[in-house]
C-alpha positions in Angstrom: 120.6 84.3 120.6 122.1 83.9 117.2 124.5 86.3 115.5 121.6 88.1 113.6 120.1 90.3 116.4 123.4 91.1 118.0 125.0 92.0 114.7 122.0 94.2 113.9 122.4 95.9 117.3 126.1 96.5 116.7 125.3 98.0 113.3 122.6 100.2 114.9 125.3 101.5 117.3 127.6 102.2 114.4 124.8 104.2 112.9 124.2 106.0 116.2 120.8 104.4 116.7 120.3 103.1 120.3 117.8 100.3 120.8 115.6 100.4 123.9 114.1 97.0 124.8 111.2 96.3 127.1 110.7 92.7 128.3 107.0 92.3 129.2 105.9 89.2 130.9 107.4 86.6 133.2 109.6 83.5 132.9 106.6 81.3 133.6 104.3 82.9 131.0 102.1 80.7 128.8 99.6 81.3 125.9 96.9 78.9 124.8 97.5 77.4 121.3 95.1 75.1 119.5 96.8 71.9 118.2 94.8 69.1 116.6 91.6 70.4 118.0 92.9 70.7 121.6 94.0 73.9 123.4 97.5 73.5 124.8 99.1 76.0 127.2 102.5 76.7 125.6 105.3 78.3 127.5 106.5 81.7 126.2 109.1 82.8 128.7 110.5 86.3 128.2 114.3 86.4 127.6 115.3 89.5 129.5 119.0 88.6 129.2 118.9 88.5 125.4 117.0 91.8 125.2 119.5 93.4 127.6 122.4 92.2 125.4 120.7 93.7 122.3 120.1 97.0 124.1 123.7 97.1 125.5 125.3 96.3 122.1 123.4 99.2 120.5 124.1 101.7 123.2 120.5 101.7 124.4 118.9 100.5 127.6 116.9 97.5 128.6 113.7 97.7 130.7 111.6 95.0 132.4 107.9 95.2 133.0 105.9 92.4 134.7 102.5 93.9 133.8 100.9 96.4 131.5 100.9 99.1 134.3 104.7 98.9 134.6 105.0 98.8 130.8 103.0 102.1 130.5 105.3 103.7 133.1 108.3 102.6 131.0 106.7 104.0 127.8 106.0 107.3 129.5 109.6 107.5 130.7 110.9 106.8 127.2 108.5 109.3 125.6 109.9 112.1 127.9 113.5 110.9 127.4 113.4 110.5 123.6 110.7 112.9 122.6 110.9 115.0 119.5 111.6 118.6 118.6 110.1 120.9 115.9 112.7 122.9 114.1 112.0 125.8 111.7 114.0 125.7 108.5 114.4 128.2 105.7 113.2 126.8 102.4 113.9 129.8 100.2 117.2 128.5 98.8 115.7 125.1 98.1 112.7 126.6 96.2 115.0 129.0 94.3 117.2 126.1 93.3 114.2 124.1 92.1 113.0 127.1 90.1 116.5 127.5 88.5 116.5 123.8 87.5 113.0 124.2 85.9 114.2 127.3 84.0 117.3 125.7 82.7 115.3 122.5 81.7 112.7 124.7 79.9 115.5 126.6 78.0 117.2 123.3 77.0 113.9 121.9 75.7 113.1 125.1 73.8 116.5 124.9 72.1 115.9 121.2 71.3 112.4 121.6 70.0 112.4 125.1 68.3 116.1 125.7 67.8 115.9 129.0 69.7 115.6 130.1 73.3 112.5 132.3 73.0 
């Protein structure tokens, strides 16, 4: 693993953004790739150790899943753990501030164009 992913994980930690990694697959995994008209099984081993280093450097957690059923269980666990929350927020002050800005802009343009406020 080069300095890029680890440095990004450390920056994520500084920004309070944990990274959760999921290594899906096995060390002996392969995929078929066509080369020169022939299909060649190419090894694509998952690097659980590198993913764990990235997660640890960011303050997150690393998970391992050998198949899609296990991956679904990990995603379900993360959905409950991370989730989201709806928060009601008062917008009256924001809208009043926006109205004041429009009023002042209109007055300034009126002075500029007509040399009077009304």
